Backbone of each chain as nested JSON, in Angstrom:
{
  "chains": [
    {"id": "A", "residues": [
      {"number": 1, "name": "MET", "atoms": {"N": [71.967, 100.876, 140.044], "CA": [72.287, 101.878, 139.015], "C": [72.408, 101.197, 137.65]}},
      {"number": 2, "name": "ALA", "atoms": {"N": [71.761, 101.759, 136.68], "CA": [71.78, 101.152, 135.358], "C": [73.164, 101.316, 134.719]}},
      {"number": 3, "name": "GLU", "atoms": {"N": [73.464, 100.389, 133.841], "CA": [74.783, 100.407, 133.21], "C": [75.035, 101.715, 132.451]}},
      {"number": 4, "name": "GLU", "atoms": {"N": [73.979, 102.229, 131.814], "CA": [74.199, 103.468, 131.048], "C": [74.49, 104.659, 131.955]}},
      {"number": 5, "name": "GLU", "atoms": {"N": [73.959, 104.614, 133.19], "CA": [74.259, 105.69, 134.144], "C": [75.736, 105.622, 134.553]}},
      {"number": 6, "name": "ILE", "atoms": {"N": [76.218, 104.404, 134.716], "CA": [77.637, 104.232, 135.078], "C": [78.52, 104.742, 133.941]}},
      {"number": 7, "name": "GLU", "atoms": {"N": [78.17, 104.364, 132.725], "CA": [78.953, 104.816, 131.565], "C": [78.921, 106.341, 131.448]}},
      {"number": 8, "name": "TYR", "atoms": {"N": [77.763, 106.908, 131.704], "CA": [77.603, 108.369, 131.637], "C": [78.52, 109.045, 132.657]}},
      {"number": 9, "name": "THR", "atoms": {"N": [78.519, 108.497, 133.877], "CA": [79.333, 109.074, 134.958], "C": [80.821, 108.944, 134.638]}},
      {"number": 10, "name": "ILE", "atoms": {"N": [81.209, 107.783, 134.111], "CA": [82.619, 107.586, 133.73], "C": [83.035, 108.641, 132.699]}},
      {"number": 11, "name": "GLY", "atoms": {"N": [82.143, 108.896, 131.754], "CA": [82.44, 109.899, 130.727], "C": [82.655, 111.277, 131.32]}},
      {"number": 12, "name": "LEU", "atoms": {"N": [81.816, 111.661, 132.277], "CA": [81.939, 112.967, 132.929], "C": [83.259, 113.087, 133.686]}},
      {"number": 13, "name": "VAL", "atoms": {"N": [83.575, 112.024, 134.446], "CA": [84.8, 112.046, 135.262], "C": [86.033, 112.099, 134.347]}},
      {"number": 14, "name": "ARG", "atoms": {"N": [86.009, 111.274, 133.299], "CA": [87.157, 111.244, 132.378], "C": [87.371, 112.623, 131.754]}},
      {"number": 15, "name": "ASN", "atoms": {"N": [86.295, 113.254, 131.339], "CA": [86.39, 114.58, 130.735], "C": [86.966, 115.602, 131.717]}},
      {"number": 16, "name": "ALA", "atoms": {"N": [86.495, 115.545, 132.965], "CA": [86.966, 116.495, 133.98], "C": [88.448, 116.284, 134.265]}},
      {"number": 17, "name": "VAL", "atoms": {"N": [88.861, 115.019, 134.371], "CA": [90.271, 114.722, 134.656], "C": [91.154, 115.19, 133.496]}},
      {"number": 18, "name": "GLU", "atoms": {"N": [90.705, 114.954, 132.266], "CA": [91.499, 115.375, 131.103], "C": [91.675, 116.891, 131.07]}},
      {"number": 19, "name": "LYS", "atoms": {"N": [90.618, 117.615, 131.395], "CA": [90.701, 119.085, 131.382], "C": [91.648, 119.596, 132.476]}},
      {"number": 20, "name": "LEU", "atoms": {"N": [91.571, 118.988, 133.664], "CA": [92.441, 119.42, 134.758], "C": [93.895, 119.037, 134.492]}},
      {"number": 21, "name": "ARG", "atoms": {"N": [94.097, 117.88, 133.861], "CA": [95.467, 117.481, 133.517], "C": [96.086, 118.452, 132.531]}},
      {"number": 22, "name": "GLU", "atoms": {"N": [95.256, 118.949, 131.596], "CA": [95.765, 119.892, 130.6], "C": [96.267, 121.173, 131.266]}},
      {"number": 23, "name": "LEU", "atoms": {"N": [95.696, 121.492, 132.42], "CA": [96.086, 122.698, 133.156], "C": [97.255, 122.478, 134.115]}},
      {"number": 24, "name": "SER", "atoms": {"N": [97.681, 121.236, 134.289], "CA": [98.612, 120.924, 135.374], "C": [100.073, 120.837, 134.932]}},
      {"number": 25, "name": "PRO", "atoms": {"N": [100.944, 121.616, 135.583], "CA": [102.379, 121.489, 135.286], "C": [102.918, 120.13, 135.752]}},
      {"number": 26, "name": "LEU", "atoms": {"N": [102.27, 119.555, 136.757], "CA": [102.729, 118.257, 137.272], "C": [102.495, 117.154, 136.245]}},
      {"number": 27, "name": "TRP", "atoms": {"N": [101.4, 117.259, 135.513], "CA": [101.109, 116.266, 134.477], "C": [102.142, 116.369, 133.351]}},
      {"number": 28, "name": "ASP", "atoms": {"N": [102.523, 117.611, 132.993], "CA": [103.603, 117.805, 132.003], "C": [104.874, 117.112, 132.471]}},
      {"number": 29, "name": "MET", "atoms": {"N": [105.211, 117.339, 133.726], "CA": [106.452, 116.767, 134.266], "C": [106.386, 115.245, 134.27]}},
      {"number": 30, "name": "TYR", "atoms": {"N": [105.239, 114.735, 134.633], "CA": [105.056, 113.282, 134.643], "C": [105.238, 112.716, 133.23]}},
      {"number": 31, "name": "LYS", "atoms": {"N": [104.637, 113.408, 132.241], "CA": [104.756, 112.942, 130.848], "C": [106.2, 113.037, 130.352]}},
      {"number": 32, "name": "ASP", "atoms": {"N": [106.936, 114.023, 130.892], "CA": [108.342, 114.194, 130.506], "C": [109.254, 113.187, 131.204]}},
      {"number": 33, "name": "GLY", "atoms": {"N": [108.687, 112.373, 132.078], "CA": [109.483, 111.359, 132.774], "C": [110.154, 111.856, 134.039]}},
      {"number": 34, "name": "VAL", "atoms": {"N": [109.73, 113.028, 134.536], "CA": [110.325, 113.568, 135.76], "C": [109.761, 112.824, 136.974]}},
      {"number": 35, "name": "ASP", "atoms": {"N": [110.662, 112.419, 137.863], "CA": [110.228, 111.807, 139.122], "C": [109.907, 112.933, 140.1]}},
      {"number": 36, "name": "LEU", "atoms": {"N": [108.624, 113.149, 140.371], "CA": [108.198, 114.301, 141.183], "C": [108.755, 114.25, 142.607]}},
      {"number": 37, "name": "ASP", "atoms": {"N": [109.117, 113.04, 143.062], "CA": [109.662, 112.913, 144.424], "C": [111.082, 113.462, 144.522]}},
      {"number": 38, "name": "THR", "atoms": {"N": [111.727, 113.678, 143.371], "CA": [113.114, 114.159, 143.397], "C": [113.208, 115.684, 143.301]}},
      {"number": 39, "name": "ILE", "atoms": {"N": [112.061, 116.348, 143.13], "CA": [112.062, 117.81, 142.968], "C": [112.143, 118.496, 144.335]}},
      {"number": 40, "name": "GLU", "atoms": {"N": [112.976, 119.532, 144.398], "CA": [112.995, 120.366, 145.606], "C": [112.008, 121.497, 145.386]}},
      {"number": 41, "name": "TRP", "atoms": {"N": [110.839, 121.383, 145.963], "CA": [109.779, 122.361, 145.734], "C": [110.023, 123.615, 146.538]}},
      {"number": 42, "name": "SER", "atoms": {"N": [109.727, 124.757, 145.917], "CA": [109.865, 126.013, 146.654], "C": [108.522, 126.353, 147.268]}},
      {"number": 43, "name": "THR", "atoms": {"N": [108.543, 126.61, 148.55], "CA": [107.292, 126.999, 149.212], "C": [107.476, 128.377, 149.816]}},
      {"number": 44, "name": "SER", "atoms": {"N": [106.398, 129.146, 149.776], "CA": [106.521, 130.524, 150.292], "C": [106.084, 130.586, 151.735]}}
    ]},
    {"id": "B", "residues": [
      {"number": 1, "name": "MET", "atoms": {"N": [82.769, 128.768, 153.392], "CA": [83.429, 129.587, 152.371], "C": [82.676, 129.474, 151.046]}},
      {"number": 2, "name": "ALA", "atoms": {"N": [82.507, 130.6, 150.411], "CA": [81.892, 130.56, 149.083], "C": [82.784, 131.314, 148.114]}},
      {"number": 3, "name": "TYR", "atoms": {"N": [82.992, 130.709, 146.944], "CA": [83.736, 131.416, 145.905], "C": [82.887, 132.551, 145.365]}},
      {"number": 4, "name": "SER", "atoms": {"N": [83.55, 133.632, 145.001], "CA": [82.827, 134.719, 144.344], "C": [82.482, 134.289, 142.924]}},
      {"number": 5, "name": "LYS", "atoms": {"N": [81.533, 134.988, 142.343], "CA": [81.155, 134.695, 140.956], "C": [82.349, 134.913, 140.025]}},
      {"number": 6, "name": "LYS", "atoms": {"N": [83.179, 135.899, 140.374], "CA": [84.334, 136.203, 139.528], "C": [85.324, 135.033, 139.5]}},
      {"number": 7, "name": "VAL", "atoms": {"N": [85.54, 134.409, 140.658], "CA": [86.453, 133.254, 140.713], "C": [85.893, 132.113, 139.879]}},
      {"number": 8, "name": "ILE", "atoms": {"N": [84.624, 131.838, 140.062], "CA": [83.999, 130.723, 139.336], "C": [84.041, 130.979, 137.828]}},
      {"number": 9, "name": "ASP", "atoms": {"N": [83.711, 132.199, 137.419], "CA": [83.735, 132.537, 135.984], "C": [85.127, 132.37, 135.4]}},
      {"number": 10, "name": "LYS", "atoms": {"N": [86.117, 132.891, 136.118], "CA": [87.497, 132.833, 135.61], "C": [87.951, 131.38, 135.503]}},
      {"number": 11, "name": "PHE", "atoms": {"N": [87.668, 130.595, 136.536], "CA": [88.062, 129.185, 136.529], "C": [87.372, 128.435, 135.395]}},
      {"number": 12, "name": "GLU", "atoms": {"N": [86.071, 128.626, 135.263], "CA": [85.311, 127.898, 134.236], "C": [85.788, 128.259, 132.828]}},
      {"number": 13, "name": "LYS", "atoms": {"N": [85.995, 129.551, 132.594], "CA": [86.424, 129.987, 131.257], "C": [87.814, 129.448, 130.931]}},
      {"number": 14, "name": "THR", "atoms": {"N": [88.693, 129.434, 131.932], "CA": [90.052, 128.914, 131.713], "C": [90.012, 127.418, 131.439]}},
      {"number": 15, "name": "LEU", "atoms": {"N": [89.153, 126.734, 132.159], "CA": [89.025, 125.277, 131.988], "C": [88.431, 124.925, 130.626]}},
      {"number": 16, "name": "GLN", "atoms": {"N": [87.445, 125.709, 130.195], "CA": [86.751, 125.383, 128.95], "C": [87.535, 125.824, 127.713]}},
      {"number": 17, "name": "GLU", "atoms": {"N": [88.292, 126.928, 127.834], "CA": [89.059, 127.428, 126.682], "C": [90.499, 127.704, 127.104]}},
      {"number": 18, "name": "PRO", "atoms": {"N": [91.244, 126.634, 127.391], "CA": [92.595, 126.823, 127.935], "C": [93.532, 127.622, 127.029]}},
      {"number": 19, "name": "GLU", "atoms": {"N": [93.5, 127.358, 125.727], "CA": [94.442, 128.06, 124.834], "C": [94.161, 129.56, 124.806]}},
      {"number": 20, "name": "LYS", "atoms": {"N": [92.89, 129.897, 124.766], "CA": [92.498, 131.314, 124.75], "C": [92.958, 132.025, 126.024]}},
      {"number": 21, "name": "HIS", "atoms": {"N": [93.076, 131.266, 127.113], "CA": [93.469, 131.852, 128.391], "C": [94.945, 131.6, 128.715]}},
      {"number": 22, "name": "SER", "atoms": {"N": [95.725, 131.362, 127.666], "CA": [97.193, 131.28, 127.805], "C": [97.689, 130.068, 128.589]}},
      {"number": 23, "name": "VAL", "atoms": {"N": [96.923, 129.0, 128.602], "CA": [97.421, 127.764, 129.212], "C": [98.394, 127.127, 128.226]}},
      {"number": 24, "name": "GLY", "atoms": {"N": [99.56, 126.762, 128.707], "CA": [100.542, 126.128, 127.827], "C": [101.928, 126.244, 128.41]}},
      {"number": 25, "name": "ARG", "atoms": {"N": [102.922, 125.946, 127.572], "CA": [104.305, 126.071, 128.02], "C": [105.239, 126.298, 126.846]}},
      {"number": 26, "name": "TRP", "atoms": {"N": [106.355, 126.973, 127.159], "CA": [107.445, 127.15, 126.206], "C": [108.666, 126.42, 126.747]}},
      {"number": 27, "name": "ASN", "atoms": {"N": [109.634, 126.259, 125.866], "CA": [110.91, 125.694, 126.301], "C": [111.583, 126.685, 127.255]}},
      {"number": 28, "name": "PRO", "atoms": {"N": [111.783, 126.313, 128.516], "CA": [112.328, 127.266, 129.493], "C": [113.763, 127.697, 129.201]}},
      {"number": 29, "name": "SER", "atoms": {"N": [114.468, 126.973, 128.319], "CA": [115.864, 127.337, 128.047], "C": [115.979, 128.42, 126.973]}},
      {"number": 30, "name": "GLU", "atoms": {"N": [114.862, 128.785, 126.32], "CA": [114.902, 129.858, 125.325], "C": [115.311, 131.172, 126.001]}},
      {"number": 31, "name": "SER", "atoms": {"N": [116.107, 131.977, 125.273], "CA": [116.682, 133.179, 125.893], "C": [115.639, 134.262, 126.193]}},
      {"number": 32, "name": "ASP", "atoms": {"N": [114.505, 134.247, 125.482], "CA": [113.496, 135.297, 125.721], "C": [112.376, 134.843, 126.666]}},
      {"number": 33, "name": "ILE", "atoms": {"N": [112.598, 133.702, 127.315], "CA": [111.57, 133.151, 128.216], "C": [112.063, 133.161, 129.666]}},
      {"number": 34, "name": "GLY", "atoms": {"N": [111.216, 133.643, 130.552], "CA": [111.497, 133.554, 131.986], "C": [110.466, 132.641, 132.623]}},
      {"number": 35, "name": "THR", "atoms": {"N": [110.935, 131.718, 133.462], "CA": [110.027, 130.734, 134.058], "C": [110.032, 130.827, 135.58]}},
      {"number": 36, "name": "GLY", "atoms": {"N": [108.85, 130.829, 136.155], "CA": [108.713, 130.784, 137.608], "C": [107.873, 129.582, 137.993]}},
      {"number": 37, "name": "MET", "atoms": {"N": [108.423, 128.767, 138.871], "CA": [107.683, 127.573, 139.322], "C": [107.608, 127.65, 140.837]}},
      {"number": 38, "name": "VAL", "atoms": {"N": [106.403, 127.744, 141.371], "CA": [106.256, 127.921, 142.822], "C": [105.199, 126.974, 143.376]}},
      {"number": 39, "name": "GLY", "atoms": {"N": [105.28, 126.769, 144.696], "CA": [104.335, 125.888, 145.357], "C": [104.874, 124.48, 145.475]}},
      {"number": 40, "name": "ALA", "atoms": {"N": [104.07, 123.601, 145.985], "CA": [104.46, 122.209, 146.181], "C": [103.217, 121.329, 146.172]}},
      {"number": 41, "name": "PRO", "atoms": {"N": [103.332, 120.143, 145.585], "CA": [102.164, 119.253, 145.549], "C": [101.608, 118.966, 146.947]}},
      {"number": 42, "name": "ALA", "atoms": {"N": [102.515, 118.857, 147.928], "CA": [102.072, 118.537, 149.29], "C": [101.209, 119.653, 149.875]}},
      {"number": 43, "name": "CYS", "atoms": {"N": [101.439, 120.885, 149.392], "CA": [100.647, 122.025, 149.874], "C": [99.351, 122.185, 149.075]}},
      {"number": 44, "name": "GLY", "atoms": {"N": [99.27, 121.473, 147.957], "CA": [98.026, 121.501, 147.189], "C": [98.026, 122.389, 145.971]}},
      {"number": 45, "name": "ASP", "atoms": {"N": [99.059, 123.222, 145.808], "CA": [99.099, 124.132, 144.658], "C": [100.497, 124.183, 144.051]}},
      {"number": 46, "name": "VAL", "atoms": {"N": [100.573, 124.083, 142.736], "CA": [101.828, 124.313, 142.009], "C": [101.513, 125.175, 140.798]}},
      {"number": 47, "name": "MET", "atoms": {"N": [102.24, 126.293, 140.688], "CA": [102.048, 127.19, 139.532], "C": [103.331, 127.273, 138.73]}},
      {"number": 48, "name": "ARG", "atoms": {"N": [103.189, 127.186, 137.413], "CA": [104.321, 127.479, 136.536], "C": [103.908, 128.62, 135.616]}},
      {"number": 49, "name": "LEU", "atoms": {"N": [104.604, 129.73, 135.765], "CA": [104.312, 130.922, 134.961], "C": [105.505, 131.208, 134.058]}},
      {"number": 50, "name": "GLN", "atoms": {"N": [105.235, 131.44, 132.785], "CA": [106.305, 131.772, 131.853], "C": [105.991, 133.087, 131.149]}},
      {"number": 51, "name": "ILE", "atoms": {"N": [106.999, 133.949, 131.081], "CA": [106.834, 135.217, 130.378], "C": [107.761, 135.237, 129.17]}},
      {"number": 52, "name": "LYS", "atoms": {"N": [107.222, 135.754, 128.06], "CA": [108.053, 135.968, 126.866], "C": [108.303, 137.468, 126.769]}},
      {"number": 53, "name": "CYS", "atoms": {"N": [109.571, 137.84, 126.716], "CA": [109.9, 139.267, 126.789], "C": [110.68, 139.732, 125.569]}},
      {"number": 54, "name": "GLU", "atoms": {"N": [110.569, 141.028, 125.318], "CA": [111.362, 141.63, 124.248], "C": [111.858, 142.995, 124.701]}},
      {"number": 55, "name": "PRO", "atoms": {"N": [113.103, 143.332, 124.319], "CA": [113.631, 144.64, 124.702], "C": [112.885, 145.755, 123.979]}},
      {"number": 56, "name": "ARG", "atoms": {"N": [112.603, 146.824, 124.695], "CA": [111.935, 147.976, 124.084], "C": [112.228, 149.231, 124.909]}},
      {"number": 57, "name": "ASN", "atoms": {"N": [112.765, 150.244, 124.237], "CA": [113.022, 151.54, 124.886], "C": [113.739, 151.413, 126.238]}},
      {"number": 58, "name": "ASN", "atoms": {"N": [114.899, 150.823, 126.24], "CA": [115.703, 150.668, 127.463], "C": [115.02, 149.849, 128.552]}},
      {"number": 59, "name": "SER", "atoms": {"N": [113.991, 149.108, 128.172], "CA": [113.343, 148.242, 129.152], "C": [113.034, 146.907, 128.464]}},
      {"number": 60, "name": "HIS", "atoms": {"N": [112.304, 146.076, 129.14], "CA": [111.878, 144.805, 128.553], "C": [110.38, 144.674, 128.781]}},
      {"number": 61, "name": "VAL", "atoms": {"N": [109.682, 144.33, 127.705], "CA": [108.222, 144.249, 127.77], "C": [107.779, 142.791, 127.695]}},
      {"number": 62, "name": "ILE", "atoms": {"N": [106.771, 142.462, 128.493], "CA": [106.206, 141.108, 128.47], "C": [105.236, 141.041, 127.293]}},
      {"number": 63, "name": "SER", "atoms": {"N": [105.666, 140.362, 126.233], "CA": [104.841, 140.322, 125.015], "C": [103.817, 139.195, 125.064]}},
      {"number": 64, "name": "ASP", "atoms": {"N": [104.118, 138.148, 125.816], "CA": [103.162, 137.035, 125.922], "C": [103.426, 136.261, 127.219]}},
      {"number": 65, "name": "VAL", "atoms": {"N": [102.438, 135.507, 127.648], "CA": [102.529, 134.773, 128.914], "C": [101.88, 133.404, 128.738]}},
      {"number": 66, "name": "LYS", "atoms": {"N": [102.46, 132.41, 129.381], "CA": [101.793, 131.103, 129.447], "C": [101.874, 130.582, 130.877]}},
      {"number": 67, "name": "PHE", "atoms": {"N": [100.896, 129.76, 131.239], "CA": [100.929, 129.21, 132.593], "C": [100.256, 127.847, 132.634]}},
      {"number": 68, "name": "LYS", "atoms": {"N": [100.603, 127.126, 133.671], "CA": [99.84, 125.929, 134.043], "C": [99.787, 125.891, 135.556]}},
      {"number": 69, "name": "THR", "atoms": {"N": [98.657, 125.513, 136.091], "CA": [98.485, 125.47, 137.54], "C": [97.78, 124.199, 137.969]}},
      {"number": 70, "name": "TYR", "atoms": {"N": [98.401, 123.544, 138.948], "CA": [97.771, 122.411, 139.619], "C": [97.241, 122.936, 140.949]}},
      {"number": 71, "name": "GLY", "atoms": {"N": [95.965, 122.786, 141.186], "CA": [95.433, 123.265, 142.458], "C": [93.934, 123.467, 142.405]}},
      {"number": 72, "name": "CYS", "atoms": {"N": [93.437, 124.19, 143.376], "CA": [92.002, 124.401, 143.475], "C": [91.542, 125.453, 142.461]}},
      {"number": 73, "name": "GLY", "atoms": {"N": [90.26, 125.652, 142.377], "CA": [89.705, 126.595, 141.42], "C": [90.229, 128.004, 141.595]}},
      {"number": 74, "name": "SER", "atoms": {"N": [90.434, 128.426, 142.84], "CA": [90.902, 129.794, 143.053], "C": [92.382, 129.939, 142.709]}},
      {"number": 75, "name": "ALA", "atoms": {"N": [93.149, 128.861, 142.818], "CA": [94.563, 128.912, 142.402], "C": [94.638, 129.069, 140.885]}},
      {"number": 76, "name": "ILE", "atoms": {"N": [93.808, 128.323, 140.18], "CA": [93.777, 128.415, 138.719], "C": [93.263, 129.791, 138.292]}},
      {"number": 77, "name": "ALA", "atoms": {"N": [92.224, 130.26, 138.946], "CA": [91.682, 131.588, 138.622], "C": [92.698, 132.685, 138.918]}},
      {"number": 78, "name": "SER", "atoms": {"N": [93.443, 132.56, 140.016], "CA": [94.441, 133.585, 140.387], "C": [95.54, 133.675, 139.347]}},
      {"number": 79, "name": "SER", "atoms": {"N": [96.033, 132.523, 138.882], "CA": [97.111, 132.583, 137.892], "C": [96.589, 133.089, 136.555]}},
      {"number": 80, "name": "SER", "atoms": {"N": [95.374, 132.715, 136.209], "CA": [94.788, 133.182, 134.955], "C": [94.569, 134.705, 135.0]}},
      {"number": 81, "name": "GLU", "atoms": {"N": [94.151, 135.199, 136.152], "CA": [93.953, 136.647, 136.325], "C": [95.289, 137.386, 136.211]}},
      {"number": 82, "name": "LEU", "atoms": {"N": [96.322, 136.801, 136.826], "CA": [97.656, 137.403, 136.768], "C": [98.133, 137.512, 135.323]}},
      {"number": 83, "name": "VAL", "atoms": {"N": [97.883, 136.474, 134.546], "CA": [98.282, 136.474, 133.135], "C": [97.678, 137.682, 132.416]}},
      {"number": 84, "name": "ASP", "atoms": {"N": [96.404, 137.935, 132.663], "CA": [95.736, 139.083, 132.037], "C": [96.403, 140.404, 132.432]}},
      {"number": 85, "name": "MET", "atoms": {"N": [96.863, 140.46, 133.695], "CA": [97.479, 141.7, 134.187], "C": [98.858, 141.926, 133.574]}},
      {"number": 86, "name": "LEU", "atoms": {"N": [99.535, 140.853, 133.202], "CA": [100.944, 140.955, 132.808], "C": [101.174, 141.363, 131.361]}},
      {"number": 87, "name": "LYS", "atoms": {"N": [100.275, 140.964, 130.474], "CA": [100.52, 141.162, 129.048], "C": [100.684, 142.643, 128.704]}},
      {"number": 88, "name": "GLY", "atoms": {"N": [101.809, 142.948, 128.051], "CA": [102.078, 144.31, 127.619], "C": [102.794, 145.173, 128.646]}},
      {"number": 89, "name": "LYS", "atoms": {"N": [102.996, 144.641, 129.847], "CA": [103.652, 145.425, 130.902], "C": [105.181, 145.323, 130.766]}},
      {"number": 90, "name": "THR", "atoms": {"N": [105.876, 146.368, 131.226], "CA": [107.33, 146.273, 131.345], "C": [107.634, 145.433, 132.588]}},
      {"number": 91, "name": "LEU", "atoms": {"N": [108.885, 144.969, 132.682], "CA": [109.247, 144.184, 133.87], "C": [109.09, 145.016, 135.135]}},
      {"number": 92, "name": "GLU", "atoms": {"N": [109.402, 146.3, 135.025], "CA": [109.282, 147.176, 136.2], "C": [107.815, 147.269, 136.651]}},
      {"number": 93, "name": "GLU", "atoms": {"N": [106.931, 147.406, 135.676], "CA": [105.5, 147.473, 136.015], "C": [105.016, 146.137, 136.587]}},
      {"number": 94, "name": "ALA", "atoms": {"N": [105.508, 145.045, 136.026], "CA": [105.081, 143.722, 136.491], "C": [105.511, 143.464, 137.934]}},
      {"number": 95, "name": "LYS", "atoms": {"N": [106.68, 144.015, 138.286], "CA": [107.175, 143.84, 139.669], "C": [106.283, 144.538, 140.681]}},
      {"number": 96, "name": "GLU", "atoms": {"N": [105.545, 145.524, 140.208], "CA": [104.677, 146.298, 141.103], "C": [103.347, 145.592, 141.393]}},
      {"number": 97, "name": "ILE", "atoms": {"N": [103.051, 144.521, 140.642], "CA": [101.778, 143.815, 140.866], "C": [101.846, 143.079, 142.206]}},
      {"number": 98, "name": "LYS", "atoms": {"N": [100.862, 143.315, 143.025], "CA": [100.825, 142.695, 144.357], "C": [99.683, 141.683, 144.432]}},
      {"number": 99, "name": "ASN", "atoms": {"N": [99.824, 140.779, 145.383], "CA": [98.776, 139.762, 145.532], "C": [97.416, 140.398, 145.812]}},
      {"number": 100, "name": "GLN", "atoms": {"N": [97.43, 141.56, 146.475], "CA": [96.165, 142.23, 146.788], "C": [95.418, 142.633, 145.519]}},
      {"number": 101, "name": "ASP", "atoms": {"N": [96.172, 142.929, 144.448], "CA": [95.529, 143.276, 143.169], "C": [94.685, 142.097, 142.67]}},
      {"number": 102, "name": "ILE", "atoms": {"N": [95.212, 140.887, 142.863], "CA": [94.487, 139.68, 142.426], "C": [93.3, 139.418, 143.362]}},
      {"number": 103, "name": "VAL", "atoms": {"N": [93.538, 139.618, 144.66], "CA": [92.45, 139.457, 145.645], "C": [91.28, 140.374, 145.283]}},
      {"number": 104, "name": "ASP", "atoms": {"N": [91.619, 141.621, 144.956], "CA": [90.576, 142.603, 144.627], "C": [89.859, 142.25, 143.323]}},
      {"number": 105, "name": "ALA", "atoms": {"N": [90.654, 141.847, 142.318], "CA": [90.063, 141.574, 141.001], "C": [89.103, 140.383, 141.044]}},
      {"number": 106, "name": "LEU", "atoms": {"N": [89.448, 139.39, 141.869], "CA": [88.64, 138.156, 141.906], "C": [87.712, 138.07, 143.122]}},
      {"number": 107, "name": "GLU", "atoms": {"N": [87.864, 139.039, 144.032], "CA": [87.122, 138.984, 145.31], "C": [87.354, 137.631, 145.978]}},
      {"number": 108, "name": "LEU", "atoms": {"N": [88.64, 137.302, 146.145], "CA": [89.003, 136.013, 146.743], "C": [88.569, 135.955, 148.201]}},
      {"number": 109, "name": "PRO", "atoms": {"N": [88.028, 134.826, 148.649], "CA": [87.7, 134.693, 150.076], "C": [88.987, 134.619, 150.902]}},
      {"number": 110, "name": "ALA", "atoms": {"N": [88.886, 135.011, 152.162], "CA": [90.076, 135.105, 153.021], "C": [90.865, 133.806, 153.087]}},
      {"number": 111, "name": "ILE", "atoms": {"N": [90.17, 132.702, 153.065], "CA": [90.838, 131.404, 153.201], "C": [91.638, 131.032, 151.952]}},
      {"number": 112, "name": "LYS", "atoms": {"N": [91.446, 131.808, 150.881], "CA": [92.148, 131.529, 149.616], "C": [93.172, 132.606, 149.243]}},
      {"number": 113, "name": "ILE", "atoms": {"N": [93.52, 133.446, 150.205], "CA": [94.492, 134.511, 149.936], "C": [95.839, 133.93, 149.487]}},
      {"number": 114, "name": "HIS", "atoms": {"N": [96.186, 132.757, 150.023], "CA": [97.491, 132.167, 149.688], "C": [97.631, 131.905, 148.187]}},
      {"number": 115, "name": "CYS", "atoms": {"N": [96.51, 131.715, 147.491], "CA": [96.571, 131.502, 146.038], "C": [97.12, 132.745, 145.343]}},
      {"number": 116, "name": "SER", "atoms": {"N": [96.705, 133.924, 145.824], "CA": [97.18, 135.167, 145.216], "C": [98.649, 135.408, 145.569]}},
      {"number": 117, "name": "VAL", "atoms": {"N": [99.05, 134.978, 146.777], "CA": [100.457, 135.122, 147.189], "C": [101.342, 134.261, 146.297]}},
      {"number": 118, "name": "LEU", "atoms": {"N": [100.87, 133.066, 146.014], "CA": [101.621, 132.152, 145.15], "C": [101.759, 132.751, 143.743]}},
      {"number": 119, "name": "ALA", "atoms": {"N": [100.682, 133.368, 143.259], "CA": [100.727, 133.988, 141.932], "C": [101.75, 135.124, 141.909]}},
      {"number": 120, "name": "GLU", "atoms": {"N": [101.777, 135.929, 142.964], "CA": [102.775, 137.015, 143.034], "C": [104.184, 136.427, 143.058]}},
      {"number": 121, "name": "ASP", "atoms": {"N": [104.372, 135.365, 143.827], "CA": [105.693, 134.715, 143.864], "C": [106.107, 134.225, 142.48]}},
      {"number": 122, "name": "SER", "atoms": {"N": [105.135, 133.717, 141.724], "CA": [105.468, 133.132, 140.42], "C": [105.978, 134.193, 139.447]}},
      {"number": 123, "name": "ILE", "atoms": {"N": [105.41, 135.396, 139.476], "CA": [105.891, 136.422, 138.537], "C": [107.262, 136.935, 138.972]}},
      {"number": 124, "name": "HIS", "atoms": {"N": [107.473, 137.051, 140.273], "CA": [108.8, 137.479, 140.738], "C": [109.869, 136.479, 140.31]}},
      {"number": 125, "name": "GLN", "atoms": {"N": [109.55, 135.205, 140.433], "CA": [110.524, 134.172, 140.057], "C": [110.753, 134.15, 138.54]}},
      {"number": 126, "name": "ALA", "atoms": {"N": [109.683, 134.333, 137.773], "CA": [109.814, 134.333, 136.312], "C": [110.668, 135.519, 135.849]}},
      {"number": 127, "name": "ILE", "atoms": {"N": [110.461, 136.687, 136.46], "CA": [111.26, 137.865, 136.112], "C": [112.733, 137.651, 136.473]}},
      {"number": 128, "name": "LYS", "atoms": {"N": [112.941, 137.073, 137.646], "CA": [114.311, 136.8, 138.099], "C": [115.011, 135.86, 137.123]}},
      {"number": 129, "name": "ASP", "atoms": {"N": [114.28, 134.844, 136.666], "CA": [114.857, 133.888, 135.716], "C": [115.194, 134.582, 134.395]}},
      {"number": 130, "name": "TYR", "atoms": {"N": [114.259, 135.424, 133.909], "CA": [114.516, 136.137, 132.65], "C": [115.693, 137.087, 132.794]}},
      {"number": 131, "name": "GLU", "atoms": {"N": [115.745, 137.826, 133.903], "CA": [116.831, 138.807, 134.096], "C": [118.192, 138.133, 134.216]}},
      {"number": 132, "name": "SER", "atoms": {"N": [118.198, 136.879, 134.65], "CA": [119.475, 136.155, 134.745], "C": [120.015, 135.818, 133.349]}},
      {"number": 133, "name": "LYS", "atoms": {"N": [119.18, 135.946, 132.321], "CA": [119.593, 135.599, 130.957], "C": [120.019, 136.82, 130.141]}},
      {"number": 134, "name": "ILE", "atoms": {"N": [119.744, 138.04, 130.645], "CA": [120.042, 139.229, 129.818], "C": [121.265, 139.984, 130.339]}}
    ]}
  ]
}
């Protein structure tokens, strides 16, 4: 695989991860310094 | 399993234009905000739904909504669809929204029904949180 193909793929993955993180409440909590292992999650 | 075109469209539009589709958050301690957080990372889906309400004619109206969802495309589409249903509704009307309404609107496949159930849970919890403040 050519180096530019690798760079192209990295760009796609990075973009996708950034968009999904923007949608995620867990990413907000992580940025706020919340330890996700300490949360009592409500499940239905 | 195949996603319906409606699920894919809703997910893609929400992903591409998050602000337009009410992705975001408010300070949950504000008195006019109700927050519902449901699901668990271990189960694969977590939804946080926030409603901004104002008193009107002996009731309370949902003037704006924000959400964030961690999960699959249909979980994100379900919460985004719910947001569209909630804006402008009274709390009483919002309580009447059922998961089946989301299933019908998005033509969710049977294996993804739990996403709509989670969305219904999130609005009930957000209303409960808001009502505890008034």
